[in-house]
C-alpha atoms as an extended CHARMM CRD file, in Angstrom:
* protein
*
       118  EXT
         1         1  MET       CA             -9.1210000000      -18.8320000000        4.2120000000  PROA      1               0.0000000000
         2         2  LEU       CA             -5.8830000000      -17.8870000000        2.3440000000  PROA      2               0.0000000000
         3         3  GLU       CA             -3.6410000000      -18.9630000000        5.2030000000  PROA      3               0.0000000000
         4         4  ASP       CA             -5.0010000000      -22.5400000000        4.8150000000  PROA      4               0.0000000000
         5         5  ILE       CA             -4.4500000000      -22.6050000000        1.0970000000  PROA      5               0.0000000000
         6         6  ALA       CA             -1.0760000000      -20.8950000000        1.1440000000  PROA      6               0.0000000000
         7         7  LYS       CA              0.2040000000      -22.7640000000        4.2430000000  PROA      7               0.0000000000
         8         8  ILE       CA              1.4300000000      -19.5240000000        6.0250000000  PROA      8               0.0000000000
         9         9  ARG       CA              3.7690000000      -20.4030000000        8.8280000000  PROA      9               0.0000000000
        10        10  ARG       CA              5.3580000000      -17.0480000000        9.4820000000  PROA      10              0.0000000000
        11        11  VAL       CA              4.0690000000      -13.4160000000        9.2250000000  PROA      11              0.0000000000
        12        12  VAL       CA              6.8550000000      -10.8000000000        8.9730000000  PROA      12              0.0000000000
        13        13  LEU       CA              5.9300000000       -7.1350000000        9.3020000000  PROA      13              0.0000000000
        14        14  ALA       CA              8.2570000000       -4.7360000000        7.6540000000  PROA      14              0.0000000000
        15        15  CYS       CA              8.5370000000       -1.8290000000       10.1790000000  PROA      15              0.0000000000
        16        16  GLY       CA              8.7950000000        1.6880000000        8.9570000000  PROA      16              0.0000000000
        17        17  MET       CA              7.5660000000        2.8610000000        5.6220000000  PROA      17              0.0000000000
        18        18  VAL       CA              7.9620000000        1.2210000000        2.2940000000  PROA      18              0.0000000000
        19        19  ASP       CA              7.0950000000        2.7590000000       -1.1390000000  PROA      19              0.0000000000
        20        20  LEU       CA              3.8720000000        0.8180000000       -2.0700000000  PROA      20              0.0000000000
        21        21  ARG       CA              4.3420000000        1.7520000000       -5.8110000000  PROA      21              0.0000000000
        22        22  LYS       CA              6.8350000000       -0.9910000000       -5.8760000000  PROA      22              0.0000000000
        23        23  GLY       CA              5.8710000000       -4.3580000000       -7.3060000000  PROA      23              0.0000000000
        24        24  ILE       CA              6.8720000000       -7.8570000000       -6.5700000000  PROA      24              0.0000000000
        25        25  ASP       CA             10.6360000000       -7.4800000000       -7.6750000000  PROA      25              0.0000000000
        26        26  GLY       CA             11.0480000000       -4.2440000000       -5.7610000000  PROA      26              0.0000000000
        27        27  LEU       CA              9.4160000000       -5.6360000000       -2.6140000000  PROA      27              0.0000000000
        28        28  ALA       CA             11.4490000000       -8.7640000000       -2.7620000000  PROA      28              0.0000000000
        29        29  THR       CA             14.6600000000       -6.7890000000       -3.0560000000  PROA      29              0.0000000000
        30        30  ILE       CA             13.7240000000       -4.7730000000       -0.0310000000  PROA      30              0.0000000000
        31        31  ILE       CA             13.0780000000       -7.8380000000        1.9340000000  PROA      31              0.0000000000
        32        32  GLY       CA             16.6320000000       -9.1020000000        1.1060000000  PROA      32              0.0000000000
        33        33  ASP       CA             18.5220000000       -5.7080000000        1.1360000000  PROA      33              0.0000000000
        34        34  ARG       CA             16.8640000000       -3.7020000000        4.0340000000  PROA      34              0.0000000000
        35        35  TYR       CA             15.3920000000       -6.5070000000        6.1800000000  PROA      35              0.0000000000
        36        36  HSD       CA             17.9450000000       -9.3870000000        5.6600000000  PROA      36              0.0000000000
        37        37  GLN       CA             15.2490000000      -11.9380000000        5.1300000000  PROA      37              0.0000000000
        38        38  ASN       CA             14.7450000000      -14.4710000000        2.3580000000  PROA      38              0.0000000000
        39        39  PRO       CA             11.8870000000      -13.5410000000        0.1640000000  PROA      39              0.0000000000
        40        40  PHE       CA             11.8300000000      -17.0900000000       -1.2900000000  PROA      40              0.0000000000
        41        41  GLU       CA             11.1120000000      -18.6700000000        2.0160000000  PROA      41              0.0000000000
        42        42  LYS       CA              7.9650000000      -20.6520000000        1.4210000000  PROA      42              0.0000000000
        43        43  GLY       CA              5.2550000000      -20.0530000000        3.9140000000  PROA      43              0.0000000000
        44        44  THR       CA              6.3210000000      -16.6340000000        4.9030000000  PROA      44              0.0000000000
        45        45  LEU       CA              4.0300000000      -13.6210000000        4.4510000000  PROA      45              0.0000000000
        46        46  PHE       CA              5.7490000000      -10.2920000000        4.3070000000  PROA      46              0.0000000000
        47        47  LEU       CA              3.6570000000       -7.2160000000        5.1270000000  PROA      47              0.0000000000
        48        48  PHE       CA              4.3790000000       -3.5990000000        4.0120000000  PROA      48              0.0000000000
        49        49  CYS       CA              2.8160000000       -0.3000000000        4.7270000000  PROA      49              0.0000000000
        50        50  GLY       CA              3.5430000000        3.0670000000        2.8750000000  PROA      50              0.0000000000
        51        51  LYS       CA              3.0650000000        6.6650000000        4.0130000000  PROA      51              0.0000000000
        52        52  ARG       CA             -0.8330000000        6.3180000000        4.1380000000  PROA      52              0.0000000000
        53        53  SER       CA             -1.7710000000        3.8440000000        6.8800000000  PROA      53              0.0000000000
        54        54  ASP       CA             -4.9390000000        2.7480000000        5.1090000000  PROA      54              0.0000000000
        55        55  ARG       CA             -3.1050000000        0.4680000000        2.6560000000  PROA      55              0.0000000000
        56        56  ILE       CA             -1.1720000000       -2.5480000000        2.9620000000  PROA      56              0.0000000000
        57        57  LYS       CA              0.8010000000       -4.9450000000        0.4910000000  PROA      57              0.0000000000
        58        58  ARG       CA              1.4260000000       -8.5850000000        1.2090000000  PROA      58              0.0000000000
        59        59  LEU       CA              4.0820000000      -10.7170000000       -0.4410000000  PROA      59              0.0000000000
        60        60  LEU       CA              4.1240000000      -14.4690000000       -0.3260000000  PROA      60              0.0000000000
        61        61  TRP       CA              6.4550000000      -16.9760000000       -2.1550000000  PROA      61              0.0000000000
        62        62  MET       CA              4.2700000000      -19.9800000000       -3.2830000000  PROA      62              0.0000000000
        63        63  GLY       CA              7.0580000000      -22.2230000000       -4.2940000000  PROA      63              0.0000000000
        64        64  ASP       CA              6.4020000000      -21.7050000000       -7.9080000000  PROA      64              0.0000000000
        65        65  GLY       CA              5.8580000000      -17.7690000000       -7.9130000000  PROA      65              0.0000000000
        66        66  PHE       CA              4.8750000000      -14.8680000000       -5.8160000000  PROA      66              0.0000000000
        67        67  LEU       CA              1.4700000000      -13.8770000000       -4.6870000000  PROA      67              0.0000000000
        68        68  LEU       CA              1.0340000000      -10.1650000000       -4.2240000000  PROA      68              0.0000000000
        69        69  LEU       CA             -2.0280000000       -8.8640000000       -2.2060000000  PROA      69              0.0000000000
        70        70  TYR       CA             -3.0140000000       -5.2900000000       -1.7460000000  PROA      70              0.0000000000
        71        71  LYS       CA             -5.6990000000       -4.0110000000        0.5290000000  PROA      71              0.0000000000
        72        72  ARG       CA             -7.1500000000       -0.5380000000        1.0180000000  PROA      72              0.0000000000
        73        73  PHE       CA             -9.1820000000        0.0140000000        4.1550000000  PROA      73              0.0000000000
        74        74  GLU       CA            -12.3610000000        1.9710000000        3.3540000000  PROA      74              0.0000000000
        75        75  ALA       CA            -12.7200000000        3.0120000000        7.1040000000  PROA      75              0.0000000000
        76        76  GLY       CA             -9.9770000000        3.5850000000        9.4960000000  PROA      76              0.0000000000
        77        77  SER       CA             -6.3520000000        2.7790000000        9.1980000000  PROA      77              0.0000000000
        78        78  LEU       CA             -3.6020000000        0.7090000000       10.5290000000  PROA      78              0.0000000000
        79        79  SER       CA             -1.2870000000        1.5460000000       13.5180000000  PROA      79              0.0000000000
        80        80  TRP       CA              1.9490000000        0.6710000000       11.7980000000  PROA      80              0.0000000000
        81        81  PRO       CA              5.2190000000        0.6090000000       13.6700000000  PROA      81              0.0000000000
        82        82  ARG       CA              7.2400000000        3.5900000000       12.0630000000  PROA      82              0.0000000000
        83        83  THR       CA             10.1510000000        3.8910000000       14.5100000000  PROA      83              0.0000000000
        84        84  THR       CA             12.4890000000        1.2180000000       13.2340000000  PROA      84              0.0000000000
        85        85  GLN       CA             13.6870000000       -0.2380000000        9.9500000000  PROA      85              0.0000000000
        86        86  GLU       CA             13.7880000000       -3.8060000000       11.1310000000  PROA      86              0.0000000000
        87        87  ALA       CA             11.3090000000       -6.5770000000       10.3830000000  PROA      87              0.0000000000
        88        88  ALA       CA              9.3180000000       -8.1950000000       13.1740000000  PROA      88              0.0000000000
        89        89  GLU       CA              7.8340000000      -11.6330000000       13.1800000000  PROA      89              0.0000000000
        90        90  LEU       CA              4.2760000000      -11.5290000000       14.2650000000  PROA      90              0.0000000000
        91        91  THR       CA              2.2040000000      -14.1890000000       16.0690000000  PROA      91              0.0000000000
        92        92  GLU       CA             -1.2060000000      -14.8970000000       14.7980000000  PROA      92              0.0000000000
        93        93  GLU       CA             -2.6810000000      -12.8830000000       17.5570000000  PROA      93              0.0000000000
        94        94  GLN       CA             -0.4630000000       -9.9800000000       16.6990000000  PROA      94              0.0000000000
        95        95  PHE       CA             -1.5580000000      -10.2080000000       13.1480000000  PROA      95              0.0000000000
        96        96  ASN       CA             -5.1950000000      -10.0810000000       14.1640000000  PROA      96              0.0000000000
        97        97  TYR       CA             -4.4270000000       -6.9690000000       16.2520000000  PROA      97              0.0000000000
        98        98  LEU       CA             -2.8160000000       -5.3190000000       13.1850000000  PROA      98              0.0000000000
        99        99  MET       CA             -5.9220000000       -6.1160000000       10.9620000000  PROA      99              0.0000000000
       100       100  LEU       CA             -8.1540000000       -4.4640000000       13.5810000000  PROA      100             0.0000000000
       101       101  GLY       CA             -5.9150000000       -1.2760000000       13.1860000000  PROA      101             0.0000000000
       102       102  LEU       CA             -3.8340000000       -1.7060000000       16.2950000000  PROA      102             0.0000000000
       103       103  ASN       CA              0.0150000000       -1.6270000000       16.5350000000  PROA      103             0.0000000000
       104       104  PRO       CA              0.8200000000       -5.2280000000       17.2610000000  PROA      104             0.0000000000
       105       105  LEU       CA              4.2140000000       -4.4660000000       18.6520000000  PROA      105             0.0000000000
       106       106  ASP       CA              2.8170000000       -2.0090000000       21.2910000000  PROA      106             0.0000000000
       107       107  PRO       CA              3.0410000000       -4.0390000000       24.7490000000  PROA      107             0.0000000000
       108       108  LYS       CA              0.0130000000       -2.0670000000       25.9050000000  PROA      108             0.0000000000
       109       109  ILE       CA             -2.2360000000       -3.7790000000       23.2540000000  PROA      109             0.0000000000
       110       110  LYS       CA             -1.7210000000       -7.2930000000       24.8660000000  PROA      110             0.0000000000
       111       111  GLU       CA             -2.4420000000       -5.9470000000       28.4190000000  PROA      111             0.0000000000
       112       112  ILE       CA             -5.7070000000       -4.3260000000       27.1430000000  PROA      112             0.0000000000
       113       113  HSD       CA             -6.6580000000       -7.4720000000       25.4310000000  PROA      113             0.0000000000
       114       114  GLN       CA             -6.0760000000       -9.5980000000       28.5220000000  PROA      114             0.0000000000
       115       115  LYS       CA             -8.1280000000       -7.2150000000       30.7380000000  PROA      115             0.0000000000
       116       116  HSD       CA            -11.1160000000       -7.4230000000       28.2930000000  PROA      116             0.0000000000
       117       117  ALA       CA            -10.8480000000      -11.2030000000       28.1240000000  PROA      117             0.0000000000
       118       118  GLN       CA            -11.3220000000      -11.4840000000       31.8840000000  PROA      118             0.0000000000
């Protein structure tokens, strides 16, 4: 899995909307200017979503260059937090919720998951 190869230690979700037409340099600038994070922090995966919730970009500094990943979901969409312009650090469990199309920052998600696990 990519996480094993890239040694991802943190996942940071860029809440709100980002122009996904931006490339590596534009996204790195947004990370620093808007979210006050260091885009060159090795092992930190930054997640971005645009107006359409069926697409996601991921940016990762590998130590010797950036890795930019783009995913378009063929069915369904993400429930992306749109209410804030802050960055939120996600746990592995929250990242998995996001990839299932759930809003990982919604407190109800964890409650629902715990009920189904019982």
